[in-house]
C-alpha positions as CSV (number, residue, x, y, z in Angstrom):
1,M,-7.2,-15.6,19.0
2,N,-7.4,-19.1,17.7
3,R,-6.4,-22.2,19.6
4,K,-3.2,-22.8,17.7
5,I,-1.9,-19.3,18.5
6,Y,-3.0,-19.6,22.1
7,S,-1.1,-22.9,22.4
8,Q,2.0,-21.6,20.8
9,L,2.2,-18.5,22.9
10,S,1.4,-20.4,26.1
11,I,4.2,-23.0,25.6
12,M,6.6,-20.1,24.8
13,M,5.7,-18.3,28.0
14,F,5.9,-21.5,30.0
15,L,9.4,-22.1,28.9
16,Q,10.4,-18.5,29.1
17,I,9.6,-18.1,32.8
18,F,10.6,-21.7,33.6
19,I,14.1,-20.8,32.7
20,W,14.1,-17.7,34.9
21,G,12.6,-19.6,37.9
22,A,15.1,-22.4,37.6
23,W,18.2,-20.4,38.2
24,F,17.1,-17.1,39.7
25,V,15.4,-18.3,42.9
26,T,18.2,-20.4,44.3
27,L,21.2,-18.3,43.0
28,G,21.6,-16.5,46.4
29,S,21.8,-19.7,48.4
30,Y,24.4,-21.2,45.9
31,L,26.6,-18.1,46.0
32,N,26.4,-17.9,49.8
33,E,27.5,-21.5,49.9
34,I,30.6,-20.8,47.8
35,G,31.6,-17.8,49.9
36,F,29.9,-14.7,48.4
37,S,29.2,-11.9,50.8
38,G,25.8,-10.2,50.8
39,T,27.2,-7.3,48.7
40,E,28.7,-9.8,46.2
41,I,25.3,-11.7,46.0
42,G,23.6,-8.3,45.3
43,T,26.2,-7.6,42.6
44,A,25.4,-11.0,41.0
45,Y,21.7,-10.3,40.9
46,L,22.5,-6.8,39.6
47,T,23.6,-8.4,36.3
48,N,19.9,-9.3,35.8
49,N,18.9,-5.6,36.1
50,I,21.7,-4.5,33.8
51,G,20.4,-7.0,31.3
52,A,17.0,-5.3,31.5
53,I,18.6,-2.0,30.7
54,I,20.5,-3.5,27.8
55,A,17.5,-5.3,26.4
56,P,15.6,-2.4,24.8
57,L,18.8,-1.3,23.0
58,F,19.4,-4.8,21.6
59,V,15.7,-5.3,20.7
60,G,15.1,-1.9,19.3
61,L,18.3,-1.5,17.2
62,I,18.5,-5.2,16.0
63,A,15.3,-7.2,16.4
64,D,12.9,-4.4,15.5
65,R,14.8,-3.4,12.4
66,F,16.3,-6.5,10.8
67,F,14.9,-9.9,12.0
68,P,11.6,-11.4,13.1
69,A,11.3,-11.4,16.8
70,E,10.9,-15.2,17.1
71,K,14.2,-15.8,15.2
72,V,16.1,-13.4,17.4
73,M,14.7,-15.0,20.5
74,A,15.7,-18.5,19.2
75,V,19.3,-17.4,18.8
76,L,19.5,-15.6,22.1
77,H,18.2,-18.6,24.0
78,L,20.6,-21.0,22.4
79,V,23.6,-18.7,23.0
80,G,22.4,-18.1,26.6
81,A,22.1,-21.8,27.3
82,A,25.8,-22.3,26.4
83,V,26.8,-19.3,28.6
84,L,24.8,-20.3,31.6
85,Y,25.9,-23.9,31.5
86,N,29.5,-22.7,31.5
87,V,28.9,-20.3,34.4
88,S,27.5,-23.2,36.5
89,D,31.0,-24.8,36.5
90,I,32.9,-21.5,37.3
91,Q,34.1,-20.9,40.9
92,G,35.8,-17.5,40.9
93,T,33.7,-14.5,42.1
94,D,34.6,-12.1,39.3
95,D,34.3,-14.8,36.6
96,I,30.8,-15.8,37.8
97,I,29.6,-12.2,37.9
98,L,31.0,-11.6,34.4
99,G,29.4,-14.8,33.1
100,L,26.0,-13.9,34.6
101,L,26.3,-10.4,33.0
102,I,26.8,-12.0,29.6
103,Y,24.0,-14.5,30.2
104,N,21.5,-11.8,31.3
105,A,22.4,-9.7,28.3
106,C,21.1,-12.7,26.3
107,Y,18.1,-13.6,28.5
108,M,16.5,-10.3,29.4
109,P,15.9,-9.2,25.7
110,T,13.9,-12.4,25.3
111,M,11.5,-11.2,28.0
112,A,10.7,-8.2,25.8
113,L,10.6,-10.3,22.7
114,A,8.2,-12.8,24.3
115,N,5.8,-9.9,25.2
116,S,6.2,-8.4,21.7
117,I,5.3,-11.7,20.1
118,S,2.3,-12.1,22.4
119,F,1.0,-8.5,22.0
120,Y,1.4,-8.7,18.2
121,Q,-1.0,-11.6,18.1
122,L,-3.6,-10.3,20.6
123,D,-6.7,-8.2,19.8
124,E,-7.6,-7.5,23.5
125,P,-4.4,-7.6,25.6
126,D,-6.1,-6.7,28.9
127,A,-8.3,-9.7,28.6
128,Q,-6.1,-12.1,26.6
129,F,-2.6,-11.4,27.8
130,P,-3.2,-12.6,31.4
131,R,-4.3,-16.0,29.9
132,I,-1.0,-16.3,28.2
133,R,1.1,-14.9,31.0
134,V,-0.3,-17.4,33.5
135,W,1.5,-20.1,31.7
136,G,4.8,-18.4,32.5
137,T,3.8,-18.5,36.2
138,I,3.1,-22.2,35.8
139,G,6.5,-22.6,34.3
140,W,8.1,-20.9,37.3
141,I,6.1,-23.3,39.6
142,V,7.2,-26.4,37.7
143,A,10.9,-25.3,37.9
144,G,10.7,-25.0,41.7
145,L,8.9,-28.4,42.0
146,I,11.5,-30.1,39.8
147,I,14.4,-28.6,41.9
148,T,12.9,-29.9,45.2
149,F,11.2,-33.1,44.3
150,V,13.3,-34.4,41.4
151,L,16.8,-32.9,41.6
152,G,16.6,-32.7,45.4
153,T,16.2,-36.5,45.6
154,Q,19.4,-36.9,43.6
155,V,21.6,-34.1,44.9
156,E,22.0,-33.2,48.6
157,N,21.1,-29.6,49.5
158,V,20.5,-29.0,45.8
159,E,19.5,-25.3,46.3
160,A,23.1,-24.5,47.4
161,T,24.5,-26.1,44.2
162,S,24.8,-25.0,40.6
163,V,22.5,-27.8,39.4
164,P,19.5,-25.5,39.1
165,M,21.6,-23.4,36.7
166,K,22.1,-26.4,34.5
167,L,18.4,-27.1,34.5
168,A,17.8,-23.6,33.3
169,A,20.4,-24.1,30.5
170,I,18.5,-27.2,29.3
171,G,15.2,-25.2,29.3
172,S,16.9,-22.5,27.3
173,V,18.0,-25.0,24.6
174,L,14.4,-26.3,24.4
175,L,12.9,-22.8,24.0
176,G,15.6,-21.8,21.6
177,L,14.7,-24.6,19.3
178,Y,10.9,-24.1,19.8
179,S,11.1,-20.4,19.0
180,F,11.7,-21.3,15.4
181,T,8.2,-22.6,15.2
182,L,6.5,-19.5,16.7
183,P,4.1,-17.3,14.8
184,N,5.8,-14.8,12.5
185,T,6.4,-11.4,14.2
186,P,8.1,-9.2,11.6
187,P,10.5,-6.4,12.5
188,K,8.1,-3.4,13.0
189,S,10.7,-0.8,12.2
190,K,12.3,-2.4,9.1
191,G,13.5,0.2,6.7
192,K,12.9,3.0,9.2
193,K,15.5,5.2,10.8
194,V,15.6,4.3,14.5
195,T,17.6,6.3,17.1
196,V,18.9,5.3,20.5
197,G,16.3,7.7,21.9
198,D,13.5,5.7,20.2
199,V,14.9,2.5,21.6
200,F,15.1,3.6,25.2
201,G,11.6,5.1,25.0
202,F,12.7,8.7,25.0
203,E,9.9,9.5,22.6
204,S,7.4,8.4,25.2
205,F,8.7,11.3,27.4
206,A,5.7,13.2,26.0
207,L,3.5,11.0,28.2
208,M,5.2,12.5,31.2
209,K,3.3,15.7,30.5
210,D,0.3,13.7,31.8
211,R,0.4,14.1,35.5
212,S,-1.0,10.7,36.3
213,F,1.4,8.9,34.0
214,A,4.3,10.9,35.4
215,I,3.3,9.9,38.9
216,F,2.9,6.3,37.8
217,A,6.4,6.2,36.2
218,I,8.2,7.8,39.2
219,S,6.3,5.6,41.7
220,S,7.1,2.5,39.6
221,L,10.8,3.3,39.8
222,L,10.8,4.0,43.5
223,I,8.7,1.0,44.5
224,S,11.0,-1.3,42.6
225,I,13.8,-0.4,44.9
226,P,12.5,-2.3,48.0
227,L,11.1,-5.1,45.8
228,A,14.6,-6.2,45.0
229,F,15.2,-7.4,48.6
230,Y,12.8,-10.3,48.0
231,Y,14.2,-11.4,44.7
232,S,17.8,-11.4,45.9
233,F,17.5,-12.8,49.4
234,A,14.2,-14.5,50.1
235,N,15.5,-18.0,49.2
236,L,18.6,-17.5,51.5
237,Y,16.4,-16.2,54.3
238,L,13.9,-19.1,54.1
239,N,16.8,-21.6,54.1
240,E,18.5,-19.9,57.1
241,I,15.4,-19.9,59.3
242,G,15.0,-23.6,58.8
243,M,12.4,-24.1,56.1
244,E,12.7,-27.4,54.2
245,G,12.1,-27.8,50.4
246,V,12.3,-24.0,50.0
247,A,12.3,-23.9,46.1
248,A,9.1,-25.9,46.0
249,K,7.4,-24.0,48.8
250,M,8.3,-20.7,47.3
251,T,6.2,-21.7,44.3
252,M,3.1,-21.2,46.4
253,G,3.6,-17.5,45.6
254,Q,3.5,-18.3,41.9
255,M,0.4,-20.5,42.4
256,S,-1.4,-17.5,43.9
257,E,0.0,-15.4,41.0
258,A,-1.7,-17.8,38.6
259,V,-5.0,-17.5,40.3
260,F,-4.9,-13.7,40.3
261,L,-3.8,-13.5,36.7
262,V,-7.0,-15.4,35.7
263,I,-9.3,-13.1,37.7
264,M,-7.5,-9.8,37.0
265,P,-10.1,-8.6,34.4
266,F,-12.7,-8.7,37.2
267,F,-10.6,-6.6,39.5
268,F,-9.9,-4.1,36.7
269,R,-13.6,-3.5,36.3
270,K,-14.2,-3.2,40.1
271,L,-11.1,-1.3,41.3
272,G,-9.5,0.6,38.4
273,V,-5.8,1.2,37.9
274,K,-5.1,3.3,41.0
275,W,-6.4,0.7,43.5
276,M,-5.0,-2.2,41.6
277,L,-1.5,-0.7,41.8
278,L,-2.0,0.4,45.4
279,V,-3.1,-3.1,46.5
280,G,0.0,-4.4,44.9
281,M,2.2,-1.8,46.7
282,F,0.7,-2.4,50.1
283,A,0.9,-6.1,49.6
284,W,4.7,-5.8,49.5
285,V,4.6,-3.8,52.8
286,V,2.6,-6.6,54.4
287,R,4.8,-9.3,53.0
288,Y,8.0,-7.8,54.4
289,G,6.3,-7.2,57.7
290,L,5.4,-10.9,57.8
291,F,8.9,-12.0,57.0
292,A,10.3,-9.6,59.7
293,T,8.1,-11.1,62.4
294,G,7.7,-14.7,61.3
295,D,9.8,-17.8,62.1
296,M,9.6,-21.6,61.5
297,E,8.3,-22.3,64.9
298,S,5.1,-20.7,66.4
299,L,4.9,-18.0,63.7
300,A,5.5,-20.2,60.6
301,A,2.1,-19.3,59.3
302,L,3.3,-15.7,58.9
303,V,6.2,-16.8,56.7
304,Y,4.0,-18.9,54.5
305,L,1.4,-16.1,54.1
306,G,4.3,-13.8,53.1
307,I,5.1,-16.3,50.3
308,V,1.5,-16.7,49.2
309,L,1.1,-12.9,48.9
310,H,3.3,-13.0,45.8
311,G,0.3,-13.3,43.6
312,V,-1.0,-9.9,44.7
313,C,2.4,-8.4,45.0
314,Y,3.4,-9.2,41.4
315,D,0.2,-9.2,39.4
316,F,-1.4,-6.1,40.9
317,F,1.7,-4.1,40.3
318,F,3.8,-5.3,37.4
319,V,1.0,-6.8,35.2
320,T,-1.3,-3.9,35.9
321,G,1.5,-1.5,35.0
322,H,2.0,-3.2,31.6
323,I,-1.6,-3.1,30.7
324,Y,-2.0,0.6,31.9
325,V,0.9,1.6,29.7
326,D,-0.5,-0.3,26.7
327,H,-3.7,1.7,27.1
328,K,-2.2,5.0,27.9
329,A,0.2,5.2,25.0
330,G,-0.9,5.6,21.4
331,P,-0.1,2.9,18.8
332,E,2.9,4.9,17.5
333,I,4.7,5.0,20.8
334,R,3.3,2.0,22.6
335,S,6.4,-0.1,22.3
336,S,8.6,2.8,23.3
337,A,6.5,3.4,26.4
338,Q,6.7,-0.2,27.4
339,S,10.5,-0.1,27.0
340,F,10.6,3.1,29.1
341,I,8.7,1.6,32.0
342,A,10.6,-1.7,31.8
343,I,13.9,0.2,32.1
344,L,12.6,2.2,35.1
345,T,11.3,-0.9,37.0
346,Y,13.3,-4.0,35.9
347,G,16.3,-1.9,35.1
348,V,17.0,1.2,37.2
349,G,14.7,0.6,40.2
350,L,15.6,-3.0,40.8
351,A,19.2,-2.3,40.1
352,I,19.3,0.3,42.8
353,G,17.4,-2.0,45.1
354,T,19.6,-5.0,44.3
355,A,22.8,-3.0,45.1
356,T,21.3,-1.6,48.2
357,S,19.9,-4.9,49.5
358,G,23.3,-6.5,49.5
359,R,24.8,-3.7,51.5
360,V,21.9,-3.8,54.0
361,V,22.3,-7.5,54.5
362,D,26.0,-7.1,55.2
363,A,25.4,-4.2,57.5
364,F,23.1,-6.3,59.7
365,T,25.2,-9.4,59.7
366,A,27.5,-10.2,62.6
367,D,29.6,-13.3,63.0
368,G,27.8,-14.9,60.1
369,V,24.3,-14.3,61.7
370,R,21.9,-12.1,59.9
371,D,19.3,-9.9,61.6
372,W,16.5,-10.7,59.2
373,T,13.9,-8.8,61.3
374,T,15.7,-5.5,60.7
375,I,16.7,-6.4,57.1
376,W,13.0,-6.9,56.1
377,M,11.7,-3.9,58.0
378,I,13.9,-1.5,55.9
379,P,12.2,-2.3,52.6
380,A,8.8,-2.5,54.3
381,V,9.1,1.1,55.5
382,F,10.4,2.3,52.2
383,A,7.5,0.6,50.3
384,F,4.9,2.0,52.7
385,A,6.2,5.6,52.1
386,I,6.0,5.2,48.3
387,A,2.5,3.7,48.5
388,L,1.3,6.6,50.6
389,L,2.8,9.1,48.1
390,F,1.2,7.3,45.2
391,M,-2.2,7.1,46.9
392,A,-2.2,10.9,47.6
393,T,-1.2,12.0,44.1
394,F,-2.4,9.5,41.4
395,K,-5.8,10.0,39.9
396,N,-7.8,6.8,39.2
397,V,-8.6,6.0,35.6
398,K,-10.9,3.5,33.8
399,L,-9.4,1.5,31.1
400,E,-11.4,1.2,27.9
401,S,-11.0,-1.8,25.6
402,K,-9.5,-1.3,22.2
403,K,-12.9,-1.9,20.7
404,E,-14.4,0.9,22.8
405,M,-11.6,3.3,21.9
406,A,-12.1,2.4,18.2
407,D,-15.8,3.2,18.5
C-alpha cells in the first residue's frame, strides 16, 4: 500500500465517521429537548438500523453492478447532506423520523462502500485495515470536540439543538466532493446476474454449516441487542446526571478506540479470535455496570471509565468480527459474508435493541425522572448471558495471513 493510497483512504475514513459522530451522538438529547418520548427516540435511532438493512440491497444491486464504488458514494453523500440539513429544521415527530429514515438510507450504504473501497486496495487487511479505520475514529473524536469547544461557545446547550446535524451535513458535502478523487473501485459484479439472495448474503449461508461460524453469527446478532442502549441513550444519560461538555468527553471512548486499533495485530497473535471477541463482550457488561453504579459526585470515576472502555467494547467485537469474516469466507463469497454479518449486527440486532431500549427507558421513567441504574443493568445482564454462551460454545481459531494461505 503506497502513501498516496493510504492518505486517500485515511481522509475518506476520517470524513466518513466524522459525519456519523457529528449527528448520532447528540440526537437523543436534541429529540428529548423537543418533546420526544424514550420510545420515539428509540424509533428515531431505529432508522439507522433500517438503513443498515437497506444498504446491502442498494450496494449489491446498484453499486456492485453498474457504477464504481467511489462515484456511488459521492452521490449518496451529496444527496444525504441535503436531506439531513432539511431534517435539522423540521419539528414534527413523524416528519423527523421519516427524514432520518431517508437520510440513513443514503448514509448507511456509504459505510459498506467505504469498507469495500478500502479492502479492494489492501493486500493484508488484518494488518492494514486498522491503520485506515483508526482515522475514522479520529474523525468521530474531532466531531465531538468541535461540538463542545467550537459550536458550544456560540450556541447555548448546543447538544440539545439541531446544530450538530447541520455540522454533519457540511461534512457530508465535503466527503461527497472528495469521493470523486478516490482510487477507482470498479463494480465487481458488472455483467453478472445478481440476485437478492446474493445481495443479502444468502450464499454465505453455507458458512453456517461451520459450527464456529454459526455460533459467531448468532452471538453477534444477540450481543448487538444490548449494545443499542449505549448508542441511543448514553448522551442523554450523561447530560441528565450532570456531566458538562458531554460530546467532547464522550470522545475519550474513541481515543481509546484509536489506541486499540493500532495495537490490535498484537492482540490477534496473543489471544486469537475467541478471546478477542469475548473481551469485547465482557467489556460491554462492565461498561453498563459502571454506568449503573456511577454518578457525577463521589463515583464520577466509574462513569468516565465506562466511557473510556469504548475502545475495547467496539474494537474487540466489531473490528475483530469484520476481520474474522474476511478470513473465514472464500474470495467468491467474502463480500456476501460481510453483508450477512453487517445485517445481523448493525441491522437486525441493533434494530431490536434500539426498539427495546426506548421501551425500557419509558418503563423506568416516572414523572420525568429516569431510573438509570435499572435501565443500565438490564443490558448488562443480557450481554453477560450472551458472553457466557459464546465462551462455552465457540472454538478458538488462529487467523492466517493471506500470504500464508496462498503458500
